[in-house]
DSSP file (Angstrom, degrees, kcal/mol; ACC not computed):
  #  RESIDUE AA STRUCTURE BP1 BP2  ACC     N-H-->O    O-->H-N    N-H-->O    O-->H-N    TCO  KAPPA ALPHA  PHI   PSI    X-CA   Y-CA   Z-CA
    1    1 A M              0   0    0      0, 0.0     2,-0.4     0, 0.0   114,-0.1   0.000 360.0 360.0 360.0 134.9  184.7  228.6  217.9
    2    2 A R        -     0   0    0    112,-0.2   115,-1.4    34,-0.1   114,-1.2  -0.993 360.0-147.8-126.4 135.9  186.6  229.1  214.7
    3    3 A V  E     -ab  38 117A   0     34,-2.6    36,-2.7    -2,-0.4     2,-0.5  -0.877   2.5-147.9-111.6 132.9  185.3  231.5  212.0
    4    4 A F  E     -ab  39 118A   0    113,-2.9   115,-2.9    -2,-0.4     2,-0.6  -0.880  17.5-144.3 -98.0 124.7  185.8  231.1  208.3
    5    5 A V  E     - b   0 119A   0     34,-3.2    36,-0.4    -2,-0.5   115,-0.2  -0.797  12.2-153.0 -96.2 122.1  186.1  234.5  206.5
    6    6 A D    >>  -     0   0    0    113,-2.8     4,-1.7    -2,-0.6     3,-0.9  -0.465  29.6-107.4 -87.3 161.3  184.5  234.8  203.0
    7    7 A A  H 3> S+     0   0    0      1,-0.3     4,-3.0     2,-0.2     5,-0.2   0.851 118.0  61.7 -55.9 -36.9  185.6  237.1  200.2
    8    8 A S  H 3> S+     0   0    0      1,-0.2     4,-2.0     2,-0.2    -1,-0.3   0.834 103.8  48.6 -64.0 -31.4  182.6  239.3  200.8
    9    9 A A  H <> S+     0   0    0     -3,-0.9     4,-2.2   110,-0.4    -1,-0.2   0.908 112.2  48.5 -72.3 -42.3  183.7  240.0  204.4
   10   10 A W  H  X S+     0   0    0     -4,-1.7     4,-1.9     2,-0.2    -2,-0.2   0.944 113.9  46.5 -60.4 -47.4  187.3  240.9  203.2
   11   11 A V  H  X S+     0   0    0     -4,-3.0     4,-1.4     1,-0.2    -2,-0.2   0.930 112.3  49.7 -62.6 -46.2  185.9  243.2  200.5
   12   12 A A  H  < S+     0   0    0     -4,-2.0     6,-0.2    -5,-0.2     3,-0.2   0.889 109.7  52.3 -61.0 -39.3  183.4  244.9  202.8
   13   13 A F  H  < S+     0   0    0     -4,-2.2    -1,-0.2     1,-0.2    -2,-0.2   0.899 116.2  38.4 -63.3 -41.0  186.2  245.5  205.4
   14   14 A F  H  < S+     0   0    0     -4,-1.9     2,-0.7    -5,-0.2    -1,-0.2   0.548 106.2  71.3 -91.0  -7.6  188.5  247.2  202.9
   15   15 A N    ><  -     0   0    0     -4,-1.4     3,-1.8    -3,-0.2    -1,-0.1  -0.897  59.4-167.0-114.4 104.5  185.9  249.1  200.9
   16   16 A R  T 3  S+     0   0    0     -2,-0.7    -1,-0.1     1,-0.3     6,-0.1   0.719  89.5  56.2 -61.4 -21.0  184.4  252.0  202.8
   17   17 A R  T 3  S+     0   0    0      4,-0.1    -1,-0.3    -3,-0.1     2,-0.1   0.526  80.1 113.4 -89.8  -6.4  181.7  252.3  200.2
   18   18 A D  S X  S-     0   0    0     -3,-1.8     3,-1.9    -6,-0.2     4,-0.3  -0.408  74.9-126.5 -66.8 140.8  180.5  248.7  200.6
   19   19 A A  T 3  S+     0   0    0      1,-0.3     4,-0.2     2,-0.1     3,-0.2   0.732 110.9  43.4 -60.0 -22.9  177.0  248.4  202.1
   20   20 A H  T 3> S+     0   0    0      1,-0.1     4,-2.8   -12,-0.1    -1,-0.3   0.183  78.9 112.0-108.5  15.7  178.4  246.1  204.8
   21   21 A H  H <> S+     0   0    0     -3,-1.9     4,-2.8     1,-0.2     5,-0.2   0.921  79.0  46.4 -58.0 -48.4  181.6  248.0  205.6
   22   22 A V  H  > S+     0   0    0     -4,-0.3     4,-2.4     1,-0.2    -1,-0.2   0.914 114.4  48.4 -63.1 -42.6  180.5  249.0  209.1
   23   23 A E  H  > S+     0   0    0      2,-0.2     4,-2.8     1,-0.2    -1,-0.2   0.906 112.0  49.7 -62.8 -41.5  179.4  245.5  209.9
   24   24 A A  H  X S+     0   0    0     -4,-2.8     4,-2.8     2,-0.2     5,-0.3   0.928 110.8  48.9 -64.8 -44.9  182.6  244.1  208.6
   25   25 A R  H  X S+     0   0    0     -4,-2.8     4,-2.5    -5,-0.2    -2,-0.2   0.933 114.7  45.3 -59.6 -45.6  184.8  246.5  210.6
   26   26 A Q  H  X S+     0   0    0     -4,-2.4     4,-2.7    -5,-0.2    -2,-0.2   0.907 112.4  51.8 -65.7 -41.0  182.8  245.7  213.8
   27   27 A G  H  X S+     0   0    0     -4,-2.8     4,-2.3     2,-0.2    -2,-0.2   0.935 112.9  43.7 -61.3 -47.6  182.9  241.9  213.1
   28   28 A F  H  X S+     0   0    0     -4,-2.8     4,-2.8     2,-0.2     5,-0.2   0.909 113.4  52.2 -65.0 -40.7  186.7  241.9  212.6
   29   29 A A  H  X S+     0   0    0     -4,-2.5     4,-2.6    -5,-0.3    -2,-0.2   0.925 111.2  47.0 -60.5 -44.4  187.2  244.1  215.6
   30   30 A D  H  X S+     0   0    0     -4,-2.7     4,-2.1     2,-0.2     6,-0.2   0.915 113.4  48.2 -63.7 -43.3  185.1  241.8  217.8
   31   31 A L  H  X>S+     0   0    0     -4,-2.3     5,-2.3    -5,-0.2     4,-0.8   0.921 114.5  45.4 -64.3 -44.2  186.9  238.7  216.5
   32   32 A L  H ><5S+     0   0    0     -4,-2.8     3,-0.6     1,-0.2    -2,-0.2   0.916 112.3  50.9 -65.5 -43.5  190.3  240.2  217.1
   33   33 A R  H 3<5S+     0   0    0     -4,-2.6    -1,-0.2    -5,-0.2    -2,-0.2   0.885 114.3  44.4 -61.5 -39.1  189.4  241.5  220.5
   34   34 A A  H 3<5S-     0   0    0     -4,-2.1    -1,-0.2    -5,-0.2    -2,-0.2   0.571 108.6-124.4 -82.6  -8.8  188.2  238.1  221.6
   35   35 A G  T <<5 +     0   0    0     -4,-0.8    -3,-0.2    -3,-0.6    -4,-0.1   0.804  46.1 174.2  69.3  28.4  191.1  236.3  220.0
   36   36 A T      < -     0   0    0     -5,-2.3    -1,-0.2    -6,-0.2     2,-0.2  -0.519  35.1-115.2 -71.0 127.7  188.8  234.2  218.0
   37   37 A P        -     0   0    0      0, 0.0   -34,-2.6     0, 0.0     2,-0.4  -0.437  35.2-164.1 -64.7 133.4  190.7  231.9  215.5
   38   38 A M  E     -ac   3  74A   0     35,-0.7    37,-2.6   -36,-0.2     2,-0.3  -0.908   8.4-173.9-119.3 148.3  189.9  232.9  211.9
   39   39 A A  E     +ac   4  75A   0    -36,-2.7   -34,-3.2    -2,-0.4     2,-0.3  -0.961   7.9 166.4-135.2 154.8  190.5  230.9  208.7
   40   40 A T  E     - c   0  76A   0     35,-2.2    37,-2.8    -2,-0.3     2,-0.3  -0.890  28.2-114.2-150.8 179.0  190.2  231.6  205.0
   41   41 A S  E  >  - c   0  77A   0    -36,-0.4     4,-2.5    -2,-0.3    37,-0.2  -0.799  20.8-115.9-121.7 164.7  191.3  230.0  201.9
   42   42 A T  H  > S+     0   0    0     35,-2.0     4,-2.8    -2,-0.3     5,-0.2   0.932 117.8  50.0 -59.9 -45.7  193.7  230.8  199.0
   43   43 A W  H  > S+     0   0    0     34,-0.3     4,-2.4     1,-0.2    -1,-0.2   0.922 110.8  48.7 -61.9 -44.0  190.8  230.8  196.6
   44   44 A V  H  > S+     0   0    0      1,-0.2     4,-2.4     2,-0.2    -1,-0.2   0.920 113.5  47.4 -60.3 -44.7  188.7  233.1  198.8
   45   45 A T  H  X S+     0   0    0     -4,-2.5     4,-2.9     2,-0.2     5,-0.3   0.894 110.1  51.6 -67.5 -39.9  191.6  235.5  199.2
   46   46 A Y  H  X S+     0   0    0     -4,-2.8     4,-1.9     1,-0.2    -1,-0.2   0.916 111.2  48.9 -61.4 -41.9  192.4  235.5  195.5
   47   47 A E  H  X S+     0   0    0     -4,-2.4     4,-2.1    -5,-0.2    -2,-0.2   0.929 113.3  47.2 -61.8 -45.2  188.8  236.4  194.8
   48   48 A A  H  X S+     0   0    0     -4,-2.4     4,-2.8     1,-0.2     5,-0.2   0.921 112.0  47.5 -65.7 -45.7  188.8  239.2  197.4
   49   49 A I  H  X S+     0   0    0     -4,-2.9     4,-2.5     1,-0.2    -1,-0.2   0.849 110.8  53.5 -68.0 -30.5  192.1  240.8  196.2
   50   50 A T  H  X S+     0   0    0     -4,-1.9     4,-2.1    -5,-0.3    -1,-0.2   0.936 112.2  43.7 -66.1 -45.6  191.0  240.6  192.6
   51   51 A I  H  X S+     0   0    0     -4,-2.1     4,-2.0     2,-0.2     5,-0.3   0.938 116.0  47.5 -63.8 -47.5  187.7  242.5  193.5
   52   52 A V  H  X>S+     0   0    0     -4,-2.8     4,-3.5     1,-0.2     5,-0.8   0.905 111.4  50.7 -63.6 -41.9  189.5  245.0  195.7
   53   53 A R  H  X5S+     0   0    0     -4,-2.5     4,-1.2    -5,-0.2    -1,-0.2   0.921 112.0  47.0 -62.2 -42.6  192.2  245.7  193.1
   54   54 A S  H  <5S+     0   0    0     -4,-2.1    -1,-0.2    -5,-0.2    -2,-0.2   0.830 124.8  31.2 -69.7 -30.8  189.6  246.3  190.4
   55   55 A R  H  <5S+     0   0    0     -4,-2.0    -2,-0.2    -5,-0.2    -3,-0.2   0.800 137.0  17.2 -94.8 -32.9  187.5  248.6  192.5
   56   56 A L  H  <5S-     0   0    0     -4,-3.5     4,-0.3    -5,-0.3    -3,-0.2   0.502 104.9-109.0-125.6  -8.5  190.0  250.3  194.8
   57   57 A G     X< -     0   0    0     -4,-1.2     4,-1.8    -5,-0.8    -1,-0.2  -0.226  38.9 -62.5 102.8 169.1  193.4  249.8  193.3
   58   58 A Y  H  > S+     0   0    0      1,-0.2     4,-2.6     2,-0.2     5,-0.2   0.881 122.9  56.5 -60.4 -45.4  196.6  247.9  193.9
   59   59 A G  H  > S+     0   0    0      1,-0.2     4,-2.0     2,-0.2    -1,-0.2   0.900 109.1  44.8 -60.0 -44.3  197.5  249.5  197.3
   60   60 A R  H  > S+     0   0    0     -4,-0.3     4,-2.1     2,-0.2    -1,-0.2   0.889 113.0  51.6 -68.6 -38.0  194.3  248.5  199.0
   61   61 A A  H  X S+     0   0    0     -4,-1.8     4,-2.4     1,-0.2    -2,-0.2   0.899 108.6  52.1 -63.6 -39.5  194.5  245.0  197.5
   62   62 A R  H  X S+     0   0    0     -4,-2.6     4,-2.4     2,-0.2    -2,-0.2   0.900 108.3  50.4 -63.3 -41.6  198.0  244.7  198.8
   63   63 A R  H  X S+     0   0    0     -4,-2.0     4,-2.3     2,-0.2    -1,-0.2   0.899 109.4  51.3 -64.1 -40.2  196.9  245.7  202.3
   64   64 A L  H  X S+     0   0    0     -4,-2.1     4,-3.0     2,-0.2     5,-0.2   0.946 110.0  49.8 -60.0 -47.3  194.1  243.1  202.2
   65   65 A W  H  X S+     0   0    0     -4,-2.4     4,-1.8     1,-0.2    -2,-0.2   0.913 110.4  50.0 -57.8 -45.0  196.7  240.4  201.2
   66   66 A Q  H  < S+     0   0    0     -4,-2.4    -1,-0.2     1,-0.2    -2,-0.2   0.891 114.1  44.7 -63.1 -39.9  199.0  241.4  204.0
   67   67 A F  H >< S+     0   0    0     -4,-2.3     3,-1.4     1,-0.2     7,-0.2   0.944 114.0  48.3 -68.3 -48.2  196.2  241.2  206.6
   68   68 A A  H 3< S+     0   0    0     -4,-3.0    -2,-0.2     1,-0.3    -1,-0.2   0.740 113.7  47.5 -67.9 -23.3  194.8  237.9  205.2
   69   69 A T  T 3< S+     0   0    0     -4,-1.8     2,-1.0    -5,-0.2    -1,-0.3   0.307  78.3 116.2-101.4   9.2  198.2  236.3  205.2
   70   70 A N    X>  -     0   0    0     -3,-1.4     4,-2.7     1,-0.2     3,-2.1  -0.690  54.4-157.8 -78.2 105.6  199.2  237.4  208.7
   71   71 A R  T 34 S+     0   0    0     -2,-1.0    -1,-0.2     1,-0.3    -4,-0.0   0.693  88.0  63.4 -63.4 -20.3  199.5  234.0  210.4
   72   72 A R  T 34 S+     0   0    0      1,-0.1    -1,-0.3    -3,-0.0     3,-0.1   0.717 118.6  26.2 -73.5 -19.0  199.1  235.6  213.9
   73   73 A I  T <4 S+     0   0    0     -3,-2.1   -35,-0.7     1,-0.3     2,-0.4   0.793 126.4  25.2-109.1 -44.2  195.5  236.7  212.8
   74   74 A V  E  <  -c   38   0A   0     -4,-2.7     2,-0.7    -7,-0.2    -1,-0.3  -0.965  61.0-136.4-133.6 139.5  194.3  234.3  210.1
   75   75 A T  E     -c   39   0A   0    -37,-2.6   -35,-2.2    -2,-0.4     2,-0.6  -0.873  23.6-149.6 -92.4 119.1  195.0  230.7  209.1
   76   76 A M  E     -c   40   0A   0     -2,-0.7     2,-0.6   -37,-0.2   -35,-0.2  -0.812  10.0-158.3 -91.9 119.5  195.3  230.5  205.3
   77   77 A V  E     -c   41   0A   0    -37,-2.8   -35,-2.0    -2,-0.6     2,-0.3  -0.869  11.0-136.1-102.9 124.4  194.1  227.1  204.0
   78   78 A R        -     0   0    0     -2,-0.6     2,-0.9   -37,-0.2   -37,-0.0  -0.600  16.3-125.7 -78.8 134.5  195.4  226.1  200.6
   79   79 A V        -     0   0    0     -2,-0.3     2,-0.1     4,-0.1    -1,-0.1  -0.725  36.4-168.7 -80.0 110.5  192.8  224.5  198.3
   80   80 A D     >  -     0   0    0     -2,-0.9     4,-2.4     1,-0.1     5,-0.2  -0.349  37.5 -91.8 -94.6 179.5  194.4  221.2  197.3
   81   81 A A  H  > S+     0   0    0      1,-0.2     4,-2.3     2,-0.2     5,-0.2   0.876 124.7  51.2 -60.9 -40.5  193.3  218.8  194.6
   82   82 A A  H  > S+     0   0    0      2,-0.2     4,-2.2     1,-0.2    -1,-0.2   0.895 111.1  48.1 -65.9 -39.5  191.1  216.7  197.0
   83   83 A T  H  > S+     0   0    0      2,-0.2     4,-2.7     1,-0.2    -2,-0.2   0.903 110.1  52.8 -66.1 -41.0  189.3  219.8  198.2
   84   84 A E  H  X S+     0   0    0     -4,-2.4     4,-2.5     2,-0.2    -2,-0.2   0.920 109.6  48.1 -60.9 -44.3  188.8  221.0  194.6
   85   85 A V  H  X S+     0   0    0     -4,-2.3     4,-2.3     1,-0.2    -1,-0.2   0.931 113.5  47.4 -61.4 -46.1  187.3  217.6  193.6
   86   86 A A  H  X S+     0   0    0     -4,-2.2     4,-2.2     1,-0.2    -2,-0.2   0.885 111.7  51.0 -63.7 -38.9  185.0  217.7  196.7
   87   87 A A  H  X S+     0   0    0     -4,-2.7     4,-2.7     2,-0.2    -2,-0.2   0.921 111.2  47.0 -65.0 -44.3  184.0  221.4  195.9
   88   88 A L  H  X S+     0   0    0     -4,-2.5     4,-2.5     2,-0.2     5,-0.2   0.879 110.1  53.5 -66.1 -37.0  183.1  220.5  192.3
   89   89 A R  H  X S+     0   0    0     -4,-2.3     4,-1.7     2,-0.2    -2,-0.2   0.933 112.2  44.8 -61.1 -45.4  181.1  217.5  193.4
   90   90 A L  H  X S+     0   0    0     -4,-2.2     4,-1.5     2,-0.2    -2,-0.2   0.913 111.8  53.3 -63.7 -43.9  179.1  219.7  195.8
   91   91 A F  H  < S+     0   0    0     -4,-2.7    -2,-0.2     1,-0.2    -1,-0.2   0.920 113.5  41.5 -57.3 -47.6  178.7  222.4  193.1
   92   92 A W  H  < S+     0   0    0     -4,-2.5     3,-0.3     1,-0.2    -1,-0.2   0.770 109.0  61.0 -74.8 -25.6  177.3  219.9  190.6
   93   93 A R  H  < S+     0   0    0     -4,-1.7     2,-1.1     1,-0.2    -1,-0.2   0.854  97.8  57.7 -70.3 -35.3  175.1  218.2  193.1
   94   94 A F    ><  +     0   0    0     -4,-1.5     3,-1.4     1,-0.2     5,-0.3  -0.624  60.9 162.6-100.8  76.3  173.1  221.2  194.0
   95   95 A R  T 3  S+     0   0    0     -2,-1.1    -1,-0.2     1,-0.3    -2,-0.1   0.779  72.0  57.7 -63.6 -29.3  171.6  222.2  190.6
   96   96 A D  T 3  S+     0   0    0     -3,-0.2     2,-0.3     2,-0.0    -1,-0.3   0.444  95.4  82.7 -84.7   0.9  168.9  224.3  192.1
   97   97 A K    <   -     0   0    0     -3,-1.4    27,-0.0    -6,-0.2    -3,-0.0  -0.723  69.3-142.9-107.1 155.2  171.4  226.6  194.0
   98   98 A D        +     0   0    0     -2,-0.3     2,-0.1    26,-0.0    26,-0.1   0.029  52.0 142.7 -99.5  24.7  173.4  229.6  192.8
   99   99 A W        -     0   0    0     -5,-0.3     2,-0.1    -8,-0.1    -2,-0.1  -0.434  44.9-134.1 -67.7 137.2  176.4  228.6  194.9
  100  100 A G     >  -     0   0    0     -2,-0.1     4,-2.3     1,-0.1     5,-0.2  -0.439  21.3-110.1 -85.5 165.8  179.8  229.3  193.2
  101  101 A V  H  > S+     0   0    0      1,-0.2     4,-2.5     2,-0.2     5,-0.2   0.882 120.8  53.1 -63.3 -38.6  182.6  226.8  193.1
  102  102 A V  H  > S+     0   0    0      2,-0.2     4,-2.1     1,-0.2    -1,-0.2   0.916 108.2  50.8 -64.1 -41.4  184.6  229.0  195.5
  103  103 A D  H  > S+     0   0    0      1,-0.2     4,-2.0     2,-0.2    -2,-0.2   0.926 110.7  49.2 -59.2 -44.2  181.7  229.0  197.9
  104  104 A C  H  X S+     0   0    0     -4,-2.3     4,-2.2     1,-0.2    -2,-0.2   0.891 108.5  52.4 -63.8 -39.5  181.6  225.2  197.7
  105  105 A S  H  X S+     0   0    0     -4,-2.5     4,-2.6     1,-0.2    -1,-0.2   0.888 107.8  53.0 -63.5 -36.4  185.3  225.0  198.3
  106  106 A S  H  X S+     0   0    0     -4,-2.1     4,-2.7     2,-0.2    -2,-0.2   0.907 107.6  50.5 -64.2 -41.3  184.8  227.1  201.4
  107  107 A L  H  X S+     0   0    0     -4,-2.0     4,-1.7     2,-0.2    -2,-0.2   0.916 111.3  48.1 -62.7 -43.1  182.1  224.8  202.7
  108  108 A V  H  X S+     0   0    0     -4,-2.2     4,-2.1     1,-0.2    -2,-0.2   0.935 114.1  46.6 -61.9 -46.3  184.4  221.8  202.2
  109  109 A L  H  X S+     0   0    0     -4,-2.6     4,-2.8     1,-0.2     6,-0.2   0.876 105.9  58.9 -66.0 -37.3  187.3  223.5  204.0
  110  110 A M  H  X>S+     0   0    0     -4,-2.7     5,-2.4     1,-0.2     4,-0.8   0.914 109.5  44.7 -58.1 -41.6  185.0  224.7  206.8
  111  111 A E  H  <5S+     0   0    0     -4,-1.7     3,-0.4     3,-0.2    -1,-0.2   0.909 113.4  51.0 -66.8 -41.8  184.3  221.1  207.5
  112  112 A Q  H  <5S+     0   0    0     -4,-2.1    -2,-0.2     1,-0.2    -1,-0.2   0.884 118.1  35.5 -64.9 -40.3  187.9  220.0  207.2
  113  113 A V  H  <5S-     0   0    0     -4,-2.8    -1,-0.2    -5,-0.1    -2,-0.2   0.396 113.1-109.5-100.9   3.8  189.3  222.6  209.6
  114  114 A G  T  <5 +     0   0    0     -4,-0.8     2,-0.5    -3,-0.4  -112,-0.2   0.843  57.2 159.0  77.7  34.2  186.5  222.7  212.1
  115  115 A C      < +     0   0    0     -5,-2.4    -1,-0.2    -6,-0.2  -112,-0.2  -0.789  14.0 174.7 -87.8 129.3  185.0  226.1  211.4
  116  116 A D        +     0   0    0   -114,-1.2    19,-2.4    -2,-0.5     2,-0.4   0.441  61.6  63.2-111.6  -1.2  181.4  226.3  212.6
  117  117 A V  E     -bd   3 135A   0   -115,-1.4  -113,-2.9    17,-0.2     2,-0.4  -0.981  65.2-153.1-128.3 135.7  180.8  230.0  211.9
  118  118 A A  E     -bd   4 136A   0     17,-3.3    19,-2.1    -2,-0.4     2,-0.6  -0.901   2.1-161.0-107.8 134.0  180.8  231.8  208.6
  119  119 A F  E     +b    5   0A   0   -115,-2.9  -113,-2.8    -2,-0.4  -110,-0.4  -0.926  45.4 103.0-115.9 104.9  181.7  235.5  208.3
  120  120 A G        -     0   0    0     -2,-0.6    17,-0.1  -115,-0.2    -2,-0.1  -0.981  54.7-146.6-171.3 168.0  180.4  236.9  205.0
  121  121 A F        +     0   0    0     -2,-0.3     2,-0.3     5,-0.0    -1,-0.1   0.492  60.3 115.0-123.6 -12.5  177.7  239.0  203.3
  122  122 A D     >  -     0   0    0      1,-0.2     4,-2.7     2,-0.0     5,-0.2  -0.479  63.2-140.0 -65.1 124.6  177.4  237.3  199.9
  123  123 A E  H  > S+     0   0    0     -2,-0.3     4,-2.5     1,-0.2     5,-0.2   0.832  99.5  52.2 -60.1 -34.2  173.8  235.8  199.9
  124  124 A H  H  > S+     0   0    0      2,-0.2     4,-2.6     1,-0.2    -1,-0.2   0.923 112.6  44.0 -68.8 -43.1  175.0  232.7  198.1
  125  125 A F  H  > S+     0   0    0      2,-0.2     4,-2.7     1,-0.2    -2,-0.2   0.915 115.0  48.8 -67.0 -42.3  177.7  231.9  200.6
  126  126 A V  H  X S+     0   0    0     -4,-2.7     4,-2.4     2,-0.2    -2,-0.2   0.926 114.0  46.5 -63.3 -44.8  175.4  232.8  203.6
  127  127 A D  H  X S+     0   0    0     -4,-2.5     4,-2.5    -5,-0.2    -2,-0.2   0.935 114.1  47.5 -62.3 -47.5  172.6  230.5  202.2
  128  128 A A  H  X S+     0   0    0     -4,-2.6     4,-1.4     1,-0.2    -2,-0.2   0.911 111.8  50.5 -61.3 -42.9  175.0  227.7  201.4
  129  129 A S  H  <>S+     0   0    0     -4,-2.7     5,-2.7     1,-0.2     3,-0.3   0.936 111.2  47.8 -60.7 -47.8  176.6  228.0  204.9
  130  130 A R  H ><5S+     0   0    0     -4,-2.4     3,-1.6     1,-0.2    -1,-0.2   0.922 110.8  50.7 -60.3 -45.8  173.2  227.9  206.6
  131  131 A Q  H 3<5S+     0   0    0     -4,-2.5    -1,-0.2     1,-0.3    -2,-0.2   0.753 108.3  53.2 -66.9 -23.5  172.0  224.9  204.6
  132  132 A R  T 3<5S-     0   0    0     -4,-1.4    -1,-0.3    -3,-0.3    -2,-0.2   0.381 125.6-100.3 -92.8   3.6  175.2  223.0  205.5
  133  133 A G  T < 5S+     0   0    0     -3,-1.6     2,-0.3     1,-0.3    -3,-0.2   0.586  77.6 133.2  94.3  11.3  174.6  223.6  209.2
  134  134 A F      < -     0   0    0     -5,-2.7    -1,-0.3    -6,-0.2     2,-0.3  -0.665  49.8-128.5 -93.6 151.6  177.0  226.5  209.8
  135  135 A R  E     -d  117   0A   0    -19,-2.4   -17,-3.3    -2,-0.3     2,-0.3  -0.652  18.9-123.0 -92.5 153.4  176.1  229.6  211.8
  136  136 A G  E      d  118   0A   0     -2,-0.3   -17,-0.2   -19,-0.2    -1,-0.0  -0.651 360.0 360.0 -90.8 154.6  176.6  233.1  210.5
  137  137 A L              0   0    0    -19,-2.1   -18,-0.1    -2,-0.3    -1,-0.1   0.491 360.0 360.0 -70.1 360.0  178.6  235.6  212.5
């Protein structure tokens, strides 16, 4: 099993006031304890550090960055041009959905790197993941 970490999980983990903070802490603790491989993307991480910096400050955003880029814990997948094209194609194809482009890029990357489980709390990402055949953590 390989788990893809969404921005909403990163934000919840680093923000004690987030409604999903306790769940995020427990989820990360369980994954680390089990040695479960985790992946995330550059775009997801940029989104998360931007949110954390605006809500909690530079120091907390920096800690998130250090954790998310620790290669012993997380595989950081760069969104390349081909992934971007595929994400935009997916975004435009599902007119009836509120999925964001970053969510679509995550779905494309999950397929590319063999992640079958999504770790996140954002309703759009969770919905998109489920509809694309991925399980939630």
